[in-house]
C-alpha positions, 0 to 999 in steps of 0.5 A, a space after each residue: 146440196 139436195 133440194 129441200 123446198 118442196 112444200 109438199 112432199 111424198 115420203 117412203 117409210 121402209 121397216 118389216 114392222 106393220 105396225 111400226 110402219 104405221 105408227 110413223 106414218 101417222 107421226 108423218 101426216 101429223 108434222 108436215 104436209 105430205 102428198 102421199 106416204 109409201 110403206 115397204 117392208 124390204 130394201 128390195 120392195 123399197 128400191 122398186 118403189 123408188 125406180 116407179 116413183 118420180 122422186 121421193 121427197 122424205 125417206 124413213 129408213 130402219 137399218 135391219 130389214 129381212 134383206 139387209 143389215 146394217 149400212 149397206 142398205 142406206 148405201 144402195 138406197 141413196 145411189 138409188 134416190 140422191 136428192 131424197 132427204 133419208 131420215 135413220 130410224 133406228 134402235 142402234 143409235 150408239 155414236 159409232 152407228 150414227 157418225 157411219 150412217 152421216 157419212 154413208 149419206 143418211 140427213 140425219 138419224 132418229 133412235 126408234 121409239 122418239 116422241 112426235 117432238 123429235 121427228 118434227 124436229 128432226 124433219 124440219 132440221 134436214 128440210 133447212 138442209 142441215 143434219 139431224 142427230 139426236 141430243 147426248 150424240 158426240 162425234 166419235 173422231 179418231 176412233 174409226 178406220 173411215 177418219 184416218 188421214 187422207 193420206 193414208 186411205 188414198 195409199 191403201 186404195 192405191 194398192 188394190 190391183 185394178 180388178 179389185 178397183 173395178 169391184 170397189 166402184 161397183 160396190 160404191 154404186 150399191 151393187 151386190 156381188 151377183 151384180 158384180 159377178 154379171 157386169 164383170 163376167 165373172 163368178 160370183 165366188 171370184 167377187 166374194 174372193 176379191 171382196 175379201 181381199 179388198 177388205 184386208 187391204 183397206 184393213 175393214 171388216 165390212 162392204 159398208 166401211 170400204 165404201 166409206 173410205 173410199 167416200 172419204 178419198 173420193 175413190 174413182 179410179 180411172 181403169 183401162 178396159 182390160 181384165 
C-alpha cells in the first residue's frame, strides 16, 4: 500500500485544457492543504515533472491527452510515480473504463465536472488507503478478458516466444515501441509486428489490455540472454 500519511502534499494536474486545469487547481486548494500544485498539458510534460519532482503525493490524470489516449498514459505514469495517489478525472466514466483504470493502477476515478464534494470525498478516501469509485459504479465481473481464470491467462502468456515475452515485459514498464526497439536493438517495425502477435495470442485489442492480463497473472518470465 502506498504511504498516504503525509499531511502536506505536492499535487500534479494533467489535463490539456488550461481552464479545466485551473478549475481543478482551485478545487484541490479548497479541499486540502497542498504545498504546491503543478499542471501539465501532455503526458510527456507530466513525466518530465515527475522526474524532476522528488515525489508527488497526488496526481489528477485525464485519460484523453494530445500524446496519449486511454489507459496507456496511466500505466506509464504509475510506473514513473509508484508512490503517488493517482485519481483519474475523465468523462469516460462507464463501468468498464473505471474497472480497467483501477486494475491498471489508479487509486480512484472521478467523473469530470463532478461537484467539489465528490473530489473532497475522493481525496479523503484514497488518502485513507481505500479506492474511490463514483456513485452507481458496478464492477463488471466476467465481462472482459482480464477477468479470465488465472490458469487460462498463464496458458496464453506461456504461448509467447521469448522475444515476445521480452517485449511484453518492456510494455509493462511503460516503454513505447521506439524505446523497445532501442533496448532490444531491433527495428521499430519488428516491434510493431511482435506487439500485434502478442495481442493476437492474448486475445486482446490494445496494449493496455495486454498489460492488465500480465499484471493479473503476475507475468515476469525469466528470459535467457540470447535473442
